[in-house]
C-alpha positions as CSV (number, residue, x, y, z in Angstrom):
1,M,-60.5,147.1,0.1
2,E,-61.4,146.2,3.6
3,T,-63.5,148.5,5.4
4,R,-66.8,148.6,7.4
5,L,-69.9,149.1,5.4
6,T,-71.5,151.8,7.4
7,D,-69.1,154.6,7.8
8,R,-66.0,156.3,6.8
9,R,-63.6,153.4,7.1
10,G,-65.1,152.8,10.8
11,F,-64.4,156.4,11.5
12,L,-68.0,157.3,13.0
13,A,-68.1,154.6,15.3
14,A,-64.4,155.0,16.1
15,A,-64.6,158.7,16.8
16,G,-67.4,158.1,19.3
17,G,-70.1,159.6,16.9
18,S,-68.5,162.7,16.8
19,A,-69.6,163.3,13.1
20,A,-73.3,163.0,13.9
21,V,-73.4,166.4,16.0
22,A,-76.5,168.5,16.2
23,A,-77.6,170.8,13.4
24,I,-76.0,174.3,13.7
25,G,-78.5,177.0,14.5
26,G,-81.3,176.2,12.1
27,G,-78.9,175.1,9.6
28,L,-80.3,172.5,6.8
29,R,-79.5,168.9,6.9
30,A,-78.5,167.4,3.6
31,E,-81.4,164.9,3.7
32,E,-83.8,167.9,4.1
33,A,-82.2,170.2,1.6
34,K,-82.1,167.8,-1.5
35,P,-84.6,165.6,-3.1
36,Q,-83.5,161.9,-4.2
37,A,-82.6,161.8,-7.8
38,A,-84.6,159.7,-10.2
39,A,-83.4,156.5,-11.9
40,P,-81.2,157.2,-15.0
41,S,-83.1,156.6,-18.3
42,G,-79.7,156.1,-20.5
43,P,-78.0,153.0,-21.4
44,K,-76.6,150.2,-19.2
45,V,-72.9,150.2,-18.3
46,K,-71.2,147.1,-17.6
47,F,-69.3,147.4,-14.4
48,G,-66.6,145.5,-12.7
49,L,-65.0,145.9,-9.3
50,I,-61.4,145.7,-8.7
51,G,-60.9,145.1,-4.7
52,C,-63.9,143.0,-2.9
53,G,-63.5,144.1,0.6
54,N,-66.1,145.5,2.6
55,R,-65.9,148.9,1.1
56,G,-65.4,147.5,-2.3
57,R,-68.6,145.7,-2.2
58,L,-70.4,148.5,-0.7
59,I,-69.4,150.5,-3.9
60,A,-70.4,147.8,-6.2
61,K,-74.0,147.7,-4.0
62,L,-74.5,151.3,-4.7
63,F,-73.4,151.3,-8.3
64,G,-76.2,148.9,-8.7
65,Q,-78.7,151.0,-6.9
66,H,-77.8,153.8,-9.3
67,G,-79.7,152.1,-11.9
68,G,-77.4,152.8,-14.8
69,F,-74.7,149.9,-14.0
70,D,-74.9,146.6,-14.1
71,V,-72.5,144.6,-11.9
72,V,-71.0,141.7,-14.0
73,A,-67.6,141.2,-12.6
74,G,-65.0,141.2,-9.8
75,A,-61.5,140.6,-8.9
76,D,-59.6,140.4,-5.5
77,Y,-56.6,138.4,-4.6
78,F,-58.4,136.4,-2.0
79,Q,-61.3,133.8,-3.0
80,D,-63.5,134.6,-0.1
81,R,-64.1,138.0,-1.0
82,V,-64.8,137.6,-4.7
83,D,-67.2,134.7,-3.5
84,E,-69.0,137.4,-1.2
85,L,-69.3,139.8,-4.0
86,G,-70.9,136.9,-6.2
87,K,-73.4,136.1,-3.6
88,E,-74.3,139.8,-2.7
89,M,-74.4,140.8,-6.5
90,N,-75.2,137.6,-8.4
91,V,-72.0,137.7,-10.3
92,P,-71.5,134.3,-11.7
93,A,-68.4,132.4,-10.7
94,D,-66.7,132.7,-14.2
95,R,-66.7,136.2,-13.7
96,L,-65.0,136.5,-10.3
97,Y,-61.1,136.3,-10.7
98,T,-58.5,135.9,-8.2
99,G,-54.6,136.3,-7.5
100,L,-52.6,139.2,-8.2
101,N,-53.3,139.5,-11.9
102,G,-57.2,138.4,-11.1
103,Y,-57.8,142.4,-12.0
104,K,-56.0,141.9,-15.7
105,R,-58.5,139.1,-16.3
106,L,-61.1,141.2,-15.4
107,L,-59.9,143.9,-17.7
108,E,-59.9,141.6,-20.7
109,S,-63.5,141.2,-20.0
110,D,-66.5,143.1,-21.5
111,V,-66.8,145.4,-18.9
112,D,-67.0,148.9,-19.8
113,A,-66.2,150.4,-16.3
114,V,-64.2,149.6,-13.2
115,A,-63.8,150.9,-9.8
116,I,-60.7,150.2,-8.1
117,E,-61.0,149.4,-4.3
118,T,-57.9,147.6,-3.5
119,P,-55.3,149.0,-0.9
120,P,-53.6,152.2,-2.1
121,Y,-50.3,150.6,-3.2
122,F,-51.8,148.9,-6.0
123,H,-53.9,152.0,-7.6
124,P,-51.4,153.4,-9.9
125,Q,-50.6,150.3,-12.0
126,Q,-54.3,149.1,-11.8
127,A,-55.4,152.4,-13.1
128,A,-52.7,152.5,-15.7
129,D,-53.8,149.1,-17.0
130,A,-57.5,149.9,-16.9
131,V,-57.2,153.0,-18.9
132,A,-54.7,151.3,-21.5
133,A,-57.5,148.2,-21.8
134,G,-60.1,151.3,-22.8
135,K,-62.3,151.2,-19.5
136,H,-63.7,154.1,-17.7
137,V,-62.1,154.4,-14.1
138,Y,-63.4,155.2,-10.7
139,V,-60.7,155.2,-8.2
140,A,-60.8,155.4,-4.4
141,K,-58.6,157.8,-2.4
142,P,-55.7,157.9,-1.9
143,I,-54.6,157.1,-5.2
144,A,-50.9,156.1,-4.3
145,V,-48.7,155.8,-1.5
146,D,-45.5,157.5,-3.2
147,V,-44.4,160.3,-5.5
148,P,-43.9,158.3,-8.7
149,G,-47.4,156.7,-8.1
150,C,-49.1,160.2,-7.9
151,Q,-47.5,160.9,-11.1
152,S,-48.4,157.8,-12.8
153,V,-52.2,158.4,-11.6
154,A,-51.9,161.8,-13.2
155,A,-50.5,160.5,-16.3
156,S,-53.4,158.0,-16.5
157,G,-56.0,160.5,-16.0
158,Q,-54.6,162.8,-18.9
159,K,-54.4,159.4,-21.2
160,A,-58.1,158.6,-20.3
161,T,-59.0,162.1,-21.4
162,E,-57.1,161.5,-24.6
163,K,-59.0,158.3,-25.2
164,K,-62.1,159.7,-24.5
165,R,-62.7,157.9,-21.1
166,V,-63.9,158.9,-17.8
167,F,-61.6,158.9,-14.7
168,L,-62.8,160.0,-11.4
169,I,-61.3,159.8,-7.9
170,D,-63.8,159.5,-5.0
171,F,-63.9,162.4,-2.4
172,Q,-66.9,162.7,-0.7
173,T,-66.6,166.2,0.6
174,R,-65.9,167.6,-2.9
175,A,-69.4,166.2,-3.9
176,D,-71.3,167.7,-1.0
177,D,-73.4,170.7,-1.6
178,F,-72.3,172.5,1.9
179,F,-68.8,172.1,1.3
180,I,-69.2,173.1,-2.3
181,E,-70.9,176.5,-1.6
182,A,-68.9,177.3,1.4
183,L,-65.8,176.8,-0.4
184,K,-67.1,178.9,-3.3
185,R,-67.7,181.6,-0.9
186,V,-64.0,181.5,0.3
187,H,-62.5,181.6,-2.9
188,D,-65.0,184.8,-3.7
189,G,-63.3,186.4,-0.7
190,A,-65.8,185.6,2.1
191,L,-62.7,185.4,4.6
192,G,-61.0,188.3,3.4
193,E,-57.1,187.8,3.5
194,L,-56.4,184.4,4.7
195,A,-54.2,184.3,8.2
196,F,-54.0,180.8,9.4
197,G,-55.7,177.4,9.6
198,E,-56.1,174.2,11.4
199,A,-56.6,170.8,10.2
200,V,-57.3,167.6,12.6
201,Y,-58.4,164.1,11.9
202,H,-58.6,162.6,15.5
203,A,-60.0,159.1,15.8
204,E,-59.4,155.7,17.5
205,C,-58.0,152.9,15.3
206,P,-60.1,151.8,12.7
207,F,-58.0,148.6,11.9
208,K,-58.4,146.5,15.1
209,R,-60.3,143.9,13.1
210,M,-56.6,143.6,11.3
211,Y,-54.8,142.7,14.3
212,E,-55.0,139.0,14.2
213,G,-52.8,138.1,11.1
214,L,-50.0,140.5,12.5
215,Q,-49.5,139.0,15.7
216,K,-48.6,135.9,14.2
217,P,-44.7,135.2,14.8
218,N,-43.8,135.5,11.1
219,P,-46.7,137.3,9.3
220,T,-46.6,136.4,5.6
221,A,-47.2,138.4,2.5
222,E,-50.8,137.4,2.5
223,D,-51.3,138.4,6.3
224,R,-49.9,141.7,5.3
225,L,-52.3,142.2,2.4
226,R,-55.2,141.3,4.8
227,A,-53.9,144.0,7.2
228,W,-52.9,146.4,4.6
229,G,-54.5,149.4,6.8
230,L,-51.5,148.5,9.1
231,D,-49.2,148.4,6.6
232,K,-46.9,151.4,5.5
233,V,-46.0,150.3,2.2
234,L,-49.8,149.1,1.3
235,S,-51.7,152.1,2.6
236,G,-49.1,154.9,2.9
237,D,-49.6,155.2,6.6
238,I,-52.3,157.0,8.3
239,I,-51.5,160.4,6.9
240,T,-52.1,159.3,3.5
241,E,-54.5,156.6,3.7
242,Q,-57.0,158.4,6.1
243,N,-55.9,161.9,6.9
244,I,-56.0,162.7,3.2
245,H,-59.6,163.6,4.0
246,T,-58.8,166.6,6.0
247,L,-55.8,167.6,3.9
248,D,-57.9,167.6,0.9
249,V,-60.1,170.1,2.5
250,M,-57.0,172.0,3.2
251,N,-55.9,171.8,-0.3
252,W,-59.2,173.0,-1.5
253,I,-59.2,176.1,0.7
254,M,-55.7,177.1,-0.4
255,G,-57.1,177.1,-3.8
256,N,-55.1,173.9,-4.9
257,Q,-51.8,175.8,-4.7
258,P,-48.9,173.7,-3.0
259,P,-47.3,174.5,0.2
260,L,-44.1,175.8,0.0
261,W,-42.8,173.3,2.7
262,A,-43.7,171.4,5.7
263,D,-42.2,170.5,9.2
264,G,-43.5,167.2,11.2
265,T,-43.1,164.6,13.6
266,G,-45.0,161.8,14.9
267,G,-44.7,157.9,15.9
268,R,-46.3,155.0,17.5
269,S,-47.5,155.2,21.0
270,Q,-50.3,152.4,21.3
271,R,-50.6,150.5,18.3
272,P,-49.3,147.1,19.2
273,V,-49.0,145.7,15.5
274,G,-48.0,146.6,12.1
275,D,-45.4,149.5,11.2
276,C,-47.9,152.5,10.7
277,W,-47.7,155.4,13.3
278,D,-50.6,156.1,15.2
279,H,-50.1,160.1,15.5
280,F,-48.8,162.9,13.4
281,V,-48.4,166.6,14.0
282,C,-47.3,168.7,10.9
283,M,-46.9,172.4,10.2
284,F,-47.6,173.3,6.3
285,Q,-46.3,176.9,5.2
286,Y,-48.1,178.4,2.3
287,P,-47.3,181.8,0.4
288,K,-48.0,185.0,2.1
289,N,-47.0,183.6,5.6
290,V,-49.9,181.5,5.9
291,G,-49.5,178.7,8.1
292,I,-51.8,175.7,8.7
293,T,-51.2,173.1,11.7
294,F,-52.3,169.6,11.4
295,S,-52.6,166.7,13.7
296,S,-53.9,163.3,13.6
297,R,-54.0,160.2,15.8
298,Q,-55.6,156.6,15.7
299,M,-55.3,156.0,19.4
300,T,-57.4,156.1,22.5
301,G,-58.4,159.8,23.1
302,H,-60.1,159.1,26.3
303,G,-63.3,161.0,25.5
304,T,-61.7,164.5,24.6
305,K,-63.7,166.8,22.1
306,P,-63.7,167.9,19.7
307,D,-62.5,165.0,17.7
308,G,-63.2,163.8,14.0
309,I,-62.1,165.3,10.6
310,R,-62.3,169.2,11.1
311,N,-60.8,172.2,9.3
312,R,-60.6,175.8,10.5
313,M,-59.4,178.8,8.4
314,F,-59.1,182.3,10.0
315,G,-59.4,185.3,7.7
316,T,-59.5,189.2,8.3
317,K,-63.4,188.8,7.7
318,G,-64.4,185.8,9.1
319,V,-63.8,181.9,9.8
320,L,-64.6,178.8,7.8
321,E,-65.3,175.8,9.9
322,T,-66.0,172.4,8.2
323,E,-66.6,168.6,9.9
324,Y,-67.0,165.6,7.6
325,G,-70.2,164.4,8.6
326,G,-71.0,167.5,10.7
327,G,-71.4,171.2,10.5
328,V,-70.2,173.5,7.4
329,L,-70.5,177.1,8.2
330,I,-68.7,180.5,8.0
331,R,-68.8,182.9,10.8
332,G,-67.9,186.8,10.5
333,E,-68.9,189.7,8.1
334,N,-70.2,187.2,5.3
335,F,-72.1,184.9,7.3
336,Y,-73.2,181.4,5.8
337,R,-75.3,179.3,7.8
338,G,-74.7,176.0,5.7
339,G,-75.7,172.7,7.2
340,E,-74.7,169.5,8.0
341,N,-74.7,166.1,6.1
342,R,-74.6,163.2,8.6
343,Q,-74.6,160.6,5.7
344,I,-71.6,162.4,3.9
345,Y,-69.9,159.0,3.4
346,R,-72.8,157.3,1.4
347,T,-74.3,160.5,-0.3
348,G,-70.7,161.6,-1.6
349,I,-70.4,158.2,-3.0
350,V,-73.8,158.0,-4.5
351,A,-73.3,161.7,-6.0
352,N,-69.8,160.6,-7.2
353,I,-71.3,157.6,-8.9
354,A,-73.9,159.6,-10.6
355,T,-71.4,162.0,-11.9
356,F,-69.4,159.2,-13.3
357,Y,-72.4,158.0,-14.9
358,K,-73.4,161.5,-16.5
359,A,-69.8,161.9,-17.9
360,I,-69.7,158.2,-19.4
361,T,-73.2,158.7,-21.2
362,G,-72.7,162.3,-21.8
363,G,-69.4,162.1,-23.1
364,D,-67.6,164.5,-20.9
365,Y,-63.8,163.4,-20.5
366,S,-62.5,166.5,-18.6
367,N,-61.7,164.4,-15.8
368,Q,-61.7,167.5,-13.4
369,T,-61.1,165.5,-10.0
370,V,-57.6,164.4,-11.0
371,V,-55.5,167.2,-10.9
372,P,-56.6,168.4,-7.3
373,S,-56.8,164.7,-6.0
374,V,-53.1,164.1,-6.9
375,R,-52.2,167.5,-5.3
376,S,-53.8,166.7,-2.1
377,N,-52.2,163.2,-2.3
378,L,-48.9,164.6,-2.8
379,I,-49.4,167.2,0.4
380,T,-49.9,164.0,2.6
381,L,-46.4,162.7,1.3
382,L,-44.8,166.0,2.0
383,G,-46.0,165.9,5.7
384,R,-45.2,162.2,5.9
385,K,-41.7,163.1,4.6
386,A,-41.2,165.7,6.9
387,A,-42.4,163.7,10.0
388,Y,-40.4,160.7,8.8
389,T,-37.3,162.6,8.5
390,G,-37.9,165.2,11.1
391,E,-36.6,167.9,8.6
392,R,-38.2,170.8,6.7
393,V,-39.2,169.3,3.5
394,T,-40.0,171.7,0.6
395,W,-42.3,171.1,-2.3
396,E,-39.5,171.2,-4.9
397,A,-37.5,168.7,-2.8
398,L,-40.7,166.3,-2.6
399,M,-41.3,166.5,-6.6
400,Q,-37.9,165.4,-7.1
401,D,-38.4,162.1,-4.8
402,E,-38.3,159.2,-7.1
403,T,-38.2,156.8,-4.2
404,R,-41.0,153.9,-4.9
405,L,-42.5,151.7,-2.2
406,A,-42.1,148.0,-2.7
407,F,-44.2,145.2,-1.7
408,D,-42.6,141.7,-1.9
409,T,-45.1,139.5,-3.5
410,E,-43.0,136.3,-3.5
411,G,-44.6,133.3,-3.0
412,M,-48.3,134.9,-3.5
413,K,-50.7,133.4,-6.1
414,A,-50.5,135.0,-9.5
């Protein structure tokens, strides 16, 4: 899966560094609050990477640095990407697989665990095949681009538990101590009765490096695959592919209960290539008349602030404020100073890798990340459908949607 190595899919740079705001009134920073974990002393787990773009190779490096994994195999459609993994992680050529079915050949090898870092369109089938092959599975978000795909991943997570395999979905905020503590306090009543909330993901386009292939007169399927972040089918559009981070926090705040319905709108105002929108605006209605507004952009903001990945939730006793890569705190009667983690992208992945290893070696197959992650993914699809149709969409109607997005692979290398 293609992305920059240093940030949240290019977000920190694209958003003008907003995720590196100053510390909030004496609050701790993550690097000050938490010592480095010691290297594990347990058995080595043979690890294979499915999806060797920049983000995938970063994931492989972090798995290697953990100390409990040996990176022994990789698969990607493109030869140049698996070659890069081979160079960076010393994976021999005969353990590098290409083509649409390269991941299947990797699954036939002796790897114990895999990370799925391909474009989201491919996640459900690859996850299902990995579980069927008896592998432990680490999956990037989003997990799917349509409702049947979400249902497939939910089933794969359940099947993994039945087969005594670990299945972990990688959300960085859910592994962050400041977010964990703040949300615990919210669920314990720190905000009182919830009134309304806001969720935003405002940044410039992180996919400009993908423009070239789509500027051809007749882009091929391979061109679309290299430019997956600009393709609705492969990415799920920006509301699913990237905005899922703020909508996941919204889901977390609301105790993983679904919205009743959503209204929405959006479009493409500046993006010159691809078919993804560059902005969305939605309203999510929850029980007890709690409404949460959402907006996102991947277009020039002309320096407007604040931007970034932010959530606010207002209640009768206080207000929760969170920012991915910035401050997390609760204002009001039950004040929580919280803090900030400027390196949340990396530290969240590192924490999730450690959790993955601990679950594998400790035999914990509860796979607790699956249900909330599937719910968050479905919420993005609820907002997307409301925006695409211009009509109110209920949760019940969404759950009946059997539409499958389809990517035409005719002429591509098997």
